N, C-alpha and C positions, 0 to 999 in steps of 0.2 A: 502492500500499499503507499502510494506515495506519501512523503513526509512524517512516515512513522518513527524515525529516528527523532523528531522533534517534540511526538508526541510520549515518546519514551522519555527524553529529559524532561519536558513539562515546560516546554519551550516554545516563544514564535518563532516562524521563521526569519524572521528578521532580527533575532539576537547575536550579539556580538560576541566575539569570541572572549572578551574576559564575563557575558554573562553566561556562555554555554559551558565554561568550567565553573562557574559557581553552579550550575544548574547539578551539573554530575557530581561537585562535592557532595552539594547537600542530598542528592538522591544516593549517593552511594554510601555513605553514612546510614540512611534509611534501612536500606534491606540487603546490608553486606550480611553475610551467611553466619559470619561468628557472632552476630546479633538474634539469631533466627537458626538455632542448631537443630538439623534434620530438615528443614522447610524447602524442598523442592522446589517449590514455585517461587520461593525467594530469590532461589540461589541461582535457576533461569532469568531470574529478571535482572539481577546484579552483572549476567553476564553479556546481556543484551544493554543493559548501562554501557557494559566499556564499548562492546561493541559501535553502538551510535555514538559516544564519545568519540572513539578512533578515529571515524569519518567526517563527525562535523567540527572536531580541532583543527583537524588541518583542510586549510584555505582550497587546495586545489582538488582535495576530495570534495569538499564542501560544495564547490562550484559545477562538479561534475553530479553528484548528488541532487542539485537543486534544481539540476537542468533533466536529468532525466527521470529520476524520485528511484531511484536504483543504487546500490552499489558496484550492481554484479557490471564485470567489466572495468573495474578499476584495479590495473596492477597488468601484469604482464608484458609483453615486450612492448618495451618503453614508457610503461606506465608509472604505477606507484600502486603500492598493496594495500589491501585494509586487513591484513595479519594485523591482529593485536594479541597483547601478552597481557592477562586482566592484573596479574601481580605489578608489572611494567609501570600502567596507568595509575593503579590504585594506590604504589608508592609514590608516585609525584606529587600524591596532595599529602598522603599519613605516614609514607616513608615505613610502612608495614603494614603485615596484617595486625588484627585487632589483638589474639591471643598471643602475639610472639611476643619475643626481647630481642625488643629491636631499639636498646642503650634509653641517651634523651632524645626528648620531644626534638622532632626534625625541625629548623628552624629555616623555612622555606620562603623569599622576599614575596610578597606581593607582585600581581601584572598590573599595569598601566596602561590604560586605553586611551586615544587619541582620536577626537574624529577630524576629519579633514575635507572641507567642501572643495569638490573642482568643478570647472568650467565641462559644457560637453569637448569643447577643441583642447582641452584636458587630453580626455579620452581618447578621441579621435588620435589626436599625435603625439600624444607623452609629455611629460614632463618631468621635473623635480623640482621640491619645495624646502624650505626649512623648517624645521619646528624647535620649539623650544620649549622645555617641560620640566617640572623639577620631580626628583629622585630623591629615596631614603638610603645613603649609603651607610655601608659600616665602619663606623668612628674607629679611625687610626690610633687615639691615644689609647683607648681599650680593647680594639681588635672587638668592637661587636661587643664584650660582655657587660658594659654598663658600670664600669670600674674594677677594682678589686674584691678578686670572690674566693671563696673557701667554698669546700664538698657541701652538698645538702646532707646533714645528717638523718634525716627523715627516709631518705629512699638510697643513702650512700651510693649519690654520683647516680644512680642509674636514670633519674627523670621519670621512673613509675612505680607505680607499689602494686603488690597483689591486695584483691579485695574481693570478700564472697559475700556470694549474692542468695539469698533463697528464691526458687522457683517450681514451679509446677513438678519440674522434676526432680528435684531436690536441693542439696547445696551444691553451689557452680564455682567458679572461680574466675575472678576477668581480674586484669590487667587494667589499670586507669593512671591516668597522669599525676603527676605526686603536684598536690595544692601547695604544700610548704615552700616548694620553689618556681613554680607554675610550669613543672615539667622538664624545666631546663637541667638540673643537678648540681645549682650552684646556685650560691646565694651570695650579693653583694655584697662586701666587709666595708668598704669606702667608695663613694658614687664617685664617676666621671663627670669633670665638671665642664668638659668638651663636649658631651652629647646627652647634660642631664638625666646619666645613667640609663638612658634607653637605646645605648648602642648603637643607634642611628643618629646621622646628621644628615641634614637635606642640600642637596646642591643642584642648580641650576646646570640643566645638558643641552646642548645645541646641535640638531644634528639635521645632516641630507637625506630628504628621502627622495629615492628615482622610481615614477610611479609610470608603470609599463601602459603600453597602448591598449584598451578594451578593458580598462575596470570595469567594473559596476559596482553598482549601487549596493550599498552593504557589506563589497568585499573587503577583507580586510591583509595587509603584511606585516608577517610576524617578523619582529627582530628579539632572536633567543637570548635570554640573560642581559637584559637592557631595562628590566622592570628595577623595582625596589629589589635591593641587596639582603642576603639576609646569610647566616654564617654559615649553610649547606647547601646553600646556591642561590641562584639569583631569580625573581620572576622575569618575565618577559613583557616584552612591550609589543602593545597589536595598534596599529593606524588601520582606522576604519572611514572607509569612502562614504561622500553621500554626494552623487552622480546625477545629473538632471537629465530626463530623456527629450526634452526639449531646449531648441537656444535657438535664435537667429531665424528662425522658417524652417528651420533642420531638426527633425525629428528620429530618433534612436528607436530601433525596433531588433530587438538581438543586434547580431551584427550586421546589420542593414543601416543606412542610411535613406529618408524618406523627404524629398522636397517637392511644395507645390509650386507650378510656375505658372501663372495667366498670361493669356495669350487671345487672341483677336477671332472671331470666327473667321476675319480672312484668312487667319493665319494656320488656323485647324483646318479651314475648306483647300487650301490650294497647297499647301505644305511651306515648307522656308526652312532656313539653314542661318542661323543667328548663334550669336555669342553673349551670356549671361554670366551675371557675377553669382555665385554660391556663398553667403555667409560662411565663413571657416574655411571652404572647401578653394576658392578664387574663382578664375575664369574657366567657362567652360565652352563648348562649342554644341550646340544642340540640333538633329537633325528632326525637325516635324514633319512628319509626312502627311500627303493629302490625304484627303476625308479622316484625320483623327477628330477619335470622338472626347465626349467628359470622358476624366479619369484612364486615358490613352495611358500607359506607363513604359516611359524610356527607361531604356536600364544600363547604368555605367556597371560594368562585370571588373568587379575588385575593388571596387572605389568605397569602402563602404570603411566598417570597424575590423584592425585585425586582433580575435578573441585572446584573450589574455592566455592561451595556452598555445596558441601561433595553428590552432587550426585554420581555413580555408577563409581567408579577408570575404566579408560581407561585400554587398552590392551599395552604388548610389543607383535609388530610384527616383527618376523625377515623373510625376505626377501632374498633365494637363489638367488646367481648368480654364473653361471655355467664359472668359465674360462677354454677356450682352451687351451693348453699349446703352446707357439711358439718354443718350442727347448724340444729336448727330448733326453734319452738318446739311445743307442744302444740297451740295451735290451726292453727299452720300446718301442721302434720302432717294434721290433719283436714282441710284444705283441699286438699290436696296430695291426701289419699286421696279425696273428692268426685271429684276432677278425673280421675284415674285410673280410679275406679271408673264414671264415665261415660264415659270411652273402650272400656269391655268390658275394663278390665285388670282383675287379679287381685291383690290385698293380698296381702304378704308376711306369713305369718304369725310368731308371736311364739315363743319358744323352747319354752315351756309347753303353748302349742295342738298345735306339732308333736310335744310328748313324750306328751302324753295322748290324742293327735286331735282338740281339739277345734274 
């Protein structure tokens, strides 16, 4: 079923990469097998979550899925694989399973998402932009510890403690984060003045972003490890694009560009060749065949948009719109009357002729 992956993660199709990641984190915590021992249904649900995330978290795979509504065909020769490992995916967020011995809490930096508005011209030609954003980096004075530290005595530096809970199945043992040290395994003895014991400092980053041709509305470019810093790994930076479908008389439909050209009845009837200027694309010589009708399409092969995955470039399609003049000169009136009578039509009488029967 198309967009089933979005339903599995309980998100909209327009969700950003940061929102996809957040949704997976939440849903994975809810239905992790260690929280539902022996529940095969939850186990299958957890696997589906991983599959959905492995596709939607990858901009290229997501674009393929959005277009075709399936992950089939993603992979193979020159493609990209949909194979995934639940342990790998889950550990990206939580550092390991629920019941395992994984040491102190994993301190992964958060992702950063920046939204960038593009023009249709940017999409057609490609562009580059400079962005500026703020990120939390590891404090160099305390190496991210927040100050001088000592081992937490409550968990002996493990960051976790074992806790027994009573369930319908009896007493079960669960590994939970140590409250005394916040899961870090260490306590601060003397606070770092440089970062106020947070272990992080804020800095402003300037970065150049190369925007490829054919980018679509809602697409993102991922810059690995350029998000907020963490002691166990940095988050990612996502630049998500907002793209218009219409601009300057041009309209984008997939990889094709559409443009409406107004012509006179004479041009449509007799045919002509003329040079026109299309916004963004510049000058084009267009041939209008005699007898062209309202809505006639003139196609320029390969002059549309090149998709980001470099599939075949779309076309420029010029649609003719025949404009009937509201006012005409006396000479034009005579010509139209001659055409009308030659076709066997009757001329409309003037009001004086109608009044006196002339």
